[in-house]
N, C-alpha and C positions, 0 to 999 in steps of 0.2 A: 512203481509209479509214485512220483513225489506228490505228497499231499500239500494243498495250499495251507499256508500258515493261518492259524485261527485269528479272527479279528482281535484287535487290541481291546483288552477288557475295559479300558477307560480312555476312549478316543478323546483327543483334545477338543474342547468346545469351541465352536466358531465364534470369532469375535463379534460382539454385538455392535454394529456401527451406529454412531450417533449422527444427529443432524450436522454437527460440527465437522465430522469426518467427511461427509459429502461436500460440504462447503469448501473445506481445505483441498479436497481432490479437484474440485472445479477450478479453484484459484490456481492450483499448480498447472493444470492444463492450459488455462488462459494465459498465464505468465510465459509458458513455453511456446505458445502459438497464437491462438486467437479465440474469441468467444464462439466462433463457428465450430471449433473442435470440441467444445463442451457438450457432449452428448451422453444421455443417460446410459446407453448400452456400453459406451467406452468406459465411463466411470465405473460401472458395475464390474467390468472385466478387470480394470486396474485395481479395484478394491477387493476383488475376489468375492463379490457379493451378488445377490440376485436383484433384479429390478424391483422386486417386491419390497426389499429393504428401502430402496429409494422412495417408493410411493408411500411408505409408512411415515416418512418425514416431510415429503413435499407433494403438493397436488400435481405439479407438472414441472417441466424444464423451466418455464417462465418464473415459477416460484423460487426455484433454485437460483436463477440469475438475479432475481431481486434480493435474495439473501446474500449473494456475493457482493452486490453493490453496497448493501447495508454494512456488511463486515468491513469492506474496504474503507468506507467513510469513517467508521469508528476507529479503525487502526491508523488511518492517515491524518486524523485531526486530534480528537480528544486523547487517544492513547499516547500520541507523540508529545502533545502539550503537557500532559500529566507527568510523563517521564522527564522532560526537560526541567520542569519546575522542581522535581525531586532531586535531580542530579546536578543541576547547574544554577547556583544562586546568582551569579553575575549576569546581568541582563545583556551586556555586550557580547559575552561569550555564548549566551543562550541564542542570540540572533545568529552568530556564526555557526553554531552547531546545527541550527535549523537550515541555514543556507547550504551547509555541507552534508545534509542528510543522505543524499544518494551515495556518498563515499564511506559512510560509517562502518559498514560491515557487508558480508556476503548477503545477509538477510535484507539489508537496505537496498543492495543492488537488485535483489530478486523482487523487492517491492516496486522498484522503479520499472522493471520489466512488466509487472502486472499493470502498473499505471499506464504505460504506453499502450498496452492492449486495450485497456478500458477507454483511453482517449480515442483510439481507432474505432472502437465500438460506438462511441458517442456520436460519431459522424452519421450513424445510421439508426440510432435508438434514442427516443425522447427520454426514456428512463435513465440511460447512461449519461446523456447530456445533462440532465438535471442533477445527477449525482456529482459529475465533474464540476459543474458550476457551484454546487454547495461546498465542495471541498476547497475549490479555489477561493471562494468568499471567506470560508472559515480560516484558511491559512493566512490570507492577506490581512484579515481583521486581527488575527493574533499577532502578526508581525507589526501591524500599526500600533497595537497596544504596547508592544515592547519598545518601539521607537518613541512613543509618547512618554513612556516611563523614564526615558533619558532626558526629558525636559523639552521635547519638541512640541510644537503646536500640532493640532489635529490634522490640518491640511498637509503640512510638511511630513508628519509621521506617515500618513497614508501614501504620499508620493514615494517615500523611501521604501515602504513596505512593498509597493508594486515593483519598484526597481529590483529589490532583493529577490522577490518571488519570480520575476521574469528570468533572472539569471539562473535561479535554482532549476526552473523548468528547462532552460536551455542546456545546462551542463548535464542534466539527467539524460537528455536525449542524444547528446553528442558523444556517444561511446567510441566514435572513430578517433577522437582526440585523446592524446596521452593523459592519463589520470593526473599527473603532476601539473599539466597545463590547465586543466579544468579547475583543480584546487587553487592554482594561482589566481585565476580569474575571480573566483569566489572571495579569496582573501583580500585582493586589491579592492574590489567593490565594497566589501564589508568595512575595510579601513576608511574608505571615503564616506560611506554612509554614517559611520559612527564616530568619525574624527571629532575630537573636542567635546564629546558628550559622554557622560558616565552616570550610572544610576545612583 
């Protein structure tokens, strides 16, 4: 009779999940489908963890979803702005990079998927609607500041900011259109909005 192998003398320790791990998992599920699919049981299975680990970090599912919105707001506004300031000194190019944000990388495309899910959620949730409005306000205000730094008046800068942002929103959602066509739309509008102006 074959004896069972003795247990490993030093079994690998289970990974201790952090609050950020749970938020990242929820964001991934939401980007793939919708907020309705973000369930504690599913996340626990996906992470190979117990529900007890979840409740160590969050009171309930609502607290997790609030943390997702907070993380999304920070990533979508302050983090993007800080990176653009560091990486692109030219204001006109900074505006273009912001308008082309959905095309920058696979991560940016993934962020656009998450944003679409949150916008869908916002139709049914006051908290999500408030978060979307705050992000929209922060982005348009940032764009208006960039246009103003090109020497435009406040009213004109705000109008151009809304034009730029409206197209950004549009091209992020029109994934049925060829990428080259969407990029072309952005570049043509950017040229018109910044023509004859330089920081």
